[in-house]
C-alpha positions as CSV (number, residue, x, y, z in Angstrom):
1,M,10.7,-49.1,28.2
2,R,9.7,-46.1,26.0
3,V,6.1,-45.3,25.4
4,F,5.2,-44.3,21.8
5,N,3.3,-41.1,21.8
6,A,1.4,-40.9,18.4
7,M,-0.2,-37.5,19.2
8,R,3.2,-35.9,19.7
9,L,4.5,-37.0,16.3
10,T,1.5,-35.7,14.4
11,T,1.9,-32.0,15.2
12,Q,3.1,-29.9,12.3
13,T,6.4,-28.9,13.9
14,E,7.4,-32.5,14.5
15,L,6.7,-33.8,11.0
16,P,9.6,-33.6,8.5
17,N,8.7,-31.4,5.5
18,I,10.3,-33.6,2.9
19,F,7.0,-34.1,1.0
20,V,5.6,-30.6,1.4
21,S,6.8,-27.9,-1.0
22,K,7.6,-24.5,0.4
23,Y,5.2,-23.0,-2.2
24,R,1.8,-24.5,-2.1
25,R,0.1,-25.3,-5.4
26,R,-3.6,-25.0,-5.0
27,N,-4.7,-24.8,-8.5
28,A,-2.0,-25.9,-10.9
29,W,-2.4,-24.7,-14.5
30,T,-4.0,-27.3,-16.8
31,I,-2.8,-27.9,-20.3
32,M,-6.0,-26.5,-21.7
33,E,-5.7,-23.3,-19.6
34,R,-2.1,-22.8,-20.7
35,D,-3.0,-23.2,-24.3
36,K,-6.0,-20.9,-24.1
37,L,-3.9,-18.3,-22.2
38,R,-1.1,-18.4,-24.8
39,L,-3.5,-18.1,-27.7
40,D,-5.5,-15.3,-26.2
41,F,-2.5,-13.3,-24.9
42,E,-0.6,-13.6,-28.2
43,G,-3.8,-12.7,-30.0
44,G,-4.0,-9.4,-28.1
45,K,-6.8,-10.1,-25.7
46,R,-6.7,-8.1,-22.5
47,I,-5.5,-9.8,-19.3
48,K,-8.6,-8.8,-17.4
49,V,-10.8,-10.7,-20.0
50,I,-8.4,-13.7,-20.0
51,A,-8.5,-13.9,-16.2
52,Y,-12.3,-13.8,-16.2
53,E,-12.6,-16.5,-18.9
54,L,-10.2,-18.8,-17.0
55,G,-11.7,-18.1,-13.6
56,R,-8.4,-16.9,-12.2
57,S,-7.2,-13.6,-10.8
58,Q,-5.4,-11.0,-12.9
59,T,-2.4,-11.5,-10.6
60,A,-2.3,-15.2,-11.3
61,V,-2.5,-14.7,-15.1
62,N,0.3,-12.0,-15.0
63,K,2.5,-14.2,-12.9
64,Y,2.1,-17.1,-15.3
65,I,2.8,-14.8,-18.3
66,S,6.0,-13.5,-16.7
67,R,7.2,-16.9,-15.5
68,V,6.7,-18.5,-19.0
69,G,8.0,-15.4,-20.8
70,L,5.1,-14.9,-23.2
71,K,5.3,-11.8,-25.5
72,R,2.4,-10.2,-27.4
73,N,2.5,-10.5,-31.1
74,R,2.6,-7.0,-32.6
75,K,1.2,-6.7,-36.0
76,K,3.6,-5.1,-38.4
77,S,2.6,-2.6,-41.0
78,S,2.6,-3.8,-44.6
79,Q,4.4,-0.7,-45.8
80,P,7.6,0.6,-44.4
81,G,7.3,4.1,-43.0
82,S,3.5,4.0,-42.8
83,H,3.7,5.0,-39.2
84,L,5.0,8.4,-40.2
85,P,2.4,11.1,-40.4
86,Y,3.4,12.6,-43.8
87,S,4.6,9.7,-45.9
């Protein structure tokens, strides 16, 4: 007769990792955070300020921006050639 050893099965190496993701998600981005980040970033606000307002690190904000593929909206001049110094 085999004896069931519950302590042996509860160690981390013995448990199958079918429910645990390789990458741990501590603080998933909420919908409100994503919307605020998108609006602020496209509006031209600095990443340092966005990170402070969201309570996240600059690295986390940069990673999310690159993962989603956000681009800054660049304001175009109303007149063609206005960027030239002597026009």
